[in-house]
N, C-alpha and C positions, 0 to 999 in steps of 0.2 A: 387515878391511873399514873403509873410512874412516868417521869419525864422522858426517859430513854425510849419507852414504848410509844409515847406520843410523837417523838422525833422519827421513829421508824415508820409509823403509819403515814406521817406527813410526806416523807421521802417516797414511799411507795405510791402514794396518790399522785405526786408530781410526775413520777415515771410513767404512770398510766396515761396522764394527760399528754405528755410528750409523744407517746406512741400513737394516741388518737390523732393528734395534730399532724404527725408524720404520715399517717395513713390517709388523712384528708388531703394533704398536699399531693400525694401520689395520685389519688382518684381525680383530683381537679387538674392535674397536669402541671402543677406549679413546682414540682420537685424535679430537678435536673441532675441526673447522675453524671459525675465527671468520669466518663469512660477513658478520657485521655490519661487518667492517673494509672490505668492498668499498664503492665509491662508491654512494650511495643511488640514483642514476639507473640504475646497472647492475642493482641488486637489483629495482628497479621494472620494468625491462624483462623480467627473468626471470619475475617474478610475473604480469605482464600477459599472458603466454602461457598461463597456467593458468586452468582453470575454478575456480569457488568451492569445489567439493568437493575438488579437488586442493590448493587453497591450505590448506584445513583440515588435510589430511594432512601437507602440508609443514611446517605450523606446529608439528607434534608431533615432527619428526625431531630437532631440537636446540634448545637455548635461544636461540641467536643468531637462527635463523629465526623462532622464536616471538616474540621481542622485536620483530623487524622487522615481521612481519605483524600484530602487535598494536598498531602505531602508527596513530593516526587521521590518515592522510595525506590532503591535499586531493584528490588524484587518485583516491582510492578511495571518495569519499563516496557515489557512486551505486551502489556494490556492496553487496549484502546478500541475505539469504534471507527468504522470506515467512513471517510469523508471524501467529497469531491471538491477540488479547487477549480473554480471556473476560469476558463481561458480568456484570452483577448483583453485582459485588464492590466497590461504591463505599464500603462500610463496612469495607474491609480496607486495610491498608498494604502487603500483599503481593498482587500481581496475578498470576493464573495466565495463562501464555502457552503456546501450542501451536505447535511447529515442524512444519509440515505435511509437508514432504518427507522428514524423517527420524524422524517420529513421536516427538518428544520433548516433555516437559512441564516447564516451568520456572516457578519462583516469583520474580518480580522485585520487589524492595523499592521501592515507590513511595509513600513517606510523603507526598510532595507532592500525590499524587492522591487522598488520603483524602477521603471525602465528596463525590467528584466522579464524574460519568458520563463515559464516553468517547464523543465525538461525531464521531469520524473520525480521519484521519491524513493526513500527507503524508510518504511514505517512512518515516524513523525517528522523525518527530515525531508525537506524539499530541495531539489536540485534546480537552482536558478541560473539562467544564462543571459548574458548581454552580448549582442553582436556588435563587434567593433569594425573599424575600417580595415581594409586589406584582408577580408575573410578570416578574421581572428575572433575567437570566442573567449569571453571571460566567464568562468564557472565559479559559482559560490554554493556551498552547502549551508542551508539555513534551517534552524529549528524555530518555527514561528511561535512556539509556546515558551521556550526558555530564552529566546532571542540569541542563542549561540549561533555563530557563523564561522565558516572556514573558507578561505579563498584558495582555489586550485590554480596551478600555473595556466597561462593562456595556451590555446590549442587552435590549430587550423579548423575552419568550418567545413570539414569533410566527413563528419561522423553523424550517425543517425540515432545512436543510443548509448547511454552510459549506465553501467551496472556497478553497484556497490557491494562489497563483500560483507558489510555490517555497518554499525554505527560509526561515525567518524572518529570517535575517541577510543574505540576498542583496540585491543592489541592486534597487530598484523592487519590493520585496516588497509584496503586496497580498492582502487577504481579501475574499471576497464571500459574502453571505448570501442564501438564497432564502426568500421568505415562504411560509408554510404555507397561507394563505387567499386571498391576492391576488397579482397579478403585480407584486410589489414587490421591489426589491433594496436591499441595504445594503453599502457598501464601507468598508474600513478601510485607511488608509495611515499608516505610522509617523510621517511628517513632520507629519501633521495631528493625530494622536492622538485621533481621534473617528470615529464611524460617520456616513457620508453616505448618505442614502436617495434612491432614485429610484423613483417610482411610474409604473406603466404600466397599461393596461387589458387585461383578459382573465383567464383562469384561471391559477393558479400554475404555474410551471415545474416539470417533474417531476424533472429532473436537470441537472447542469452539470459541466463539466470545463475545465481550463486547458490550452492547447496553443499553443506558438509565439507567445507574446505576446498571446493573446486568450482571453477567457472564451467558451465555447460553451454555450448553454442550449437545452434541449429542451422543446418544448411538447407538448400532448396529441395534436397532429396530425402529429407527426414532423418538424415544421419546426424550423429552427435560427436562433437569434438570436446574433449575434457582436458582442462588445464588446471593442475593443482597449484595453489598459491605458493607452496614450498618450492616448486619448480621455478616459479617466477622470481622468487627471492634469490634462489641459487644462481639463476642466470644473470640477475642484476649484479650480484657480487663478483661474478667472473668477467663480465663484459666491461667495456669502457663506456660508462654512462654519459661521458661528455659528448659522445656522438648521438645520444638520444635513441639508441637502438638496443634490442635484445637479439643478438645474432643467433643464439642457441636457446631453444625453448622446448622442453619435453611436452609433447601434446599426444594424448591418446585418442585415436580415431576409432569410433564404433559405427560400423556399417550396420544399420538397423534393418530388421526384417519388417515388412509391412503386412498388416493384417489384410485378409481378403476383402473385407468391407472397405477399408481405407484405400486399397489399391483400386477397387471398383469406382469409388468416388473420384479419385484422381483421374482415371481414364475418362469418365463421363465429363469432367470439367475440362480436360484437355481437348475433347472433341467439340465442346461448346464454349466458345470464347466469351459468351455473355455471363458465365458463372466463374467465380474464382474462390480461392481459399486464403484466409489470413491465419497464420499460425502463431501461437503464443506459448512461451514456456513459463511455468509457474512453480515456485517452491511451495510445497504443502506438506506439513508434518514430516519433514525430513526426506521427502521424495520429490522427484521432478515430474511434473505433469505437462502434457502437450494438449493444448486446447485448439481444435480446428474449427474455424468459423467459415461456413459456406454462405456466400452472399452473391447478390447480383448488383453490380454498380449502376446506379441511376445517374441521369444527367444533372440532377440537383445536388450532387456530391454526397448523397445519403446512401449508405450501404444497406441494401434491402436484404437483410440477413434471413437465410432460409432455416438454418439449424446450427447446433453446436455438437461436437463430439469431443470426448475427453479420453486421453490415453496416459498410462503411467509408464515410466521408463524402467525397463528390466535389463540392466547391463549384463547380468549373468547369461541371459538368453539372447542378448542383442536384439531385443524386439520391443515394440510398443504394445502394451496390453490394454484392451478396451475397458474403460471404467463405466459401468452401468449405474452405479450408485455412489454419490459423493459422501454418503454417511454423515459424519459430524462436520463436514467442511462445506463452506460456501466460497465461491471464487469471485474475484473482482479483477477483470482483465482490461488491458488497454495497451496501446502502442508504447507509451512511455514507461509504464510499470504495471505489474500484476501482483496480486497478493491473495492469501488464503486466510480465512477466519474460522474459528471454531464456533459452531452453533450453540453448543452447551456453554461455552465460556461467555458468549454474548448474552445468552438467555433469551433467544428468539426462536419462534417455531417455524423457521423457514428452512426447508431442506431441499437438496438437489438444485440449488439456484446458482446461476451464473449472471453476475451483473457486468455490464459491458458499456463501453463508450462508442460513439460514432467515429471510429478511426478512419483514416484515409486509406484508399485502396492500395497505395504504394507504401510499404513499410519504411522506405528510406527518406520520406519527407519529414521535415521539421516545421514547426510553426513559423519561424522566421524565414523559411524558404518559400512560404506560401502567402506572403502578404498581398500578392496580387490577386488572390482569391477572395479577399475581403469584399463584402457588399456585392458579391457575384449574383446572389439571389435577386437583388434589386434590379441589376442590369438585365437579367434574364426574365424578369417578371414572375419569379417564383413566389409561392405563398409561404411565408415564414412559419406558419403554425403547423406545417407538416414536418418540422424538424425532429430529428431523432438522435439527439446527442448522447443519451445514455438510456439503458433499458435493462430489463430483467428477463432471463430465459430459464425455463424449467427443464432441466436435463431429463431426457426421456419423453419429451413432448411429442408424442406420435399422433396426437389427436388434432393437431393443427390449431391449438389454442393461440390466440393473438398475443404478440409480444406487448410488454408494457414499456412505452417510450416516453421520454421527456426531452425538452431542449429546444435549441434554436440552431438552424443549420449555418448561420453566419459565424458561429463560434467554432474555434478549434477544439479538438478533443479535450475533455476535461482530464484532470490528473487525480488518481486515487492516492490518498495518504491516510495516516492514522492519527486521530485525536486522542491523546493519552487520557487515561481514566482520572488521574489526579487533576488535570486541567478541567475536564468535564465536570467533576464534582464541585469545583470552585466557581464555575461560570455558567453552568447550564442547569435549569430546573429539572426535577425528576421526570422520567418518562412515564406517562400515565398508561399508555397502551401502545402496542406495536402490532 
């Protein structure tokens, strides 16, 4: 046989052996494809087709996927899972967090938050507060996952809620404070580096939320006051910021029409002092929702919630429209902050659900205002295991199904915030079932 033909047969035989070895490695799981070598935009397209639960599972399949999914990419900043930050731990450097959907408890090291209360959140950012002497508050915005932090100017301790327009490093970022005793607002803008106050007449606003470039504020009569951020910036440029005031501010007042059912509930509650309503504003998919929580205040500081109703804001008709079905949304409400998540994006089969915390009956209280209530259950001889710090309500629950409650009544209301998907992929094992 000619030498060149022998060489050809030898090479072909070696090639077949390599293919067989390659196939065996794949079958035995010893072959690891380097997915990270693919272009980043291709990987992003693949991952964007998956829900968050599936992304967590994918991140554990191989090191390359784990490394890719563990990157803090700009396009994924809005993706995350709902968590609760446990209250009453301001004297600890490790803060307890609860992952609601997969029933996990984590200890996050937050030395930056030592000796500070949590006053709310915006997605993954926490709003931390330290009460100083002479009724002064120090406010810090803290990202517990990137360790980024921003210190805001000190402010008087007369406000019950702070609302952020977005992430602290976004363009035109702004904060707004709601006064606890008067209809007064305070605004913070990084370019001015100070709080600018605007005083109005009337009772304090109950809640507020930011949506599509405007702050929406709720008064006690279900009316809405809308303030565009452009108006705030314009007023700040015209006024004398050295006096710390906004003398002129364009505010749009919307006198809302009440639905017959809402009006009936209000009349019943006004006739019966034992029942009350807590109202929450929530931004969800670009619209403003009003969540009404009907409850009975008990002596053990637990709100005995009767039911929830949800309404959507219709500015064209100046009315609240009843929402019977949340569809793809699930709501997480609380005094300090409320948020909305997509069921499809999370990848869970939970529909028409409202998760809530055991808020105080008076919306103007803060945790540092209520230190005297600590250990009150012990003094009154109350049983701690009846605590209802947070729970789940099924919208449209007309059959009287019992609420799902967890918690300890000695704790202040927990705070909702978002654990980003990239951090979850790096630190949390995959979710087996929800």
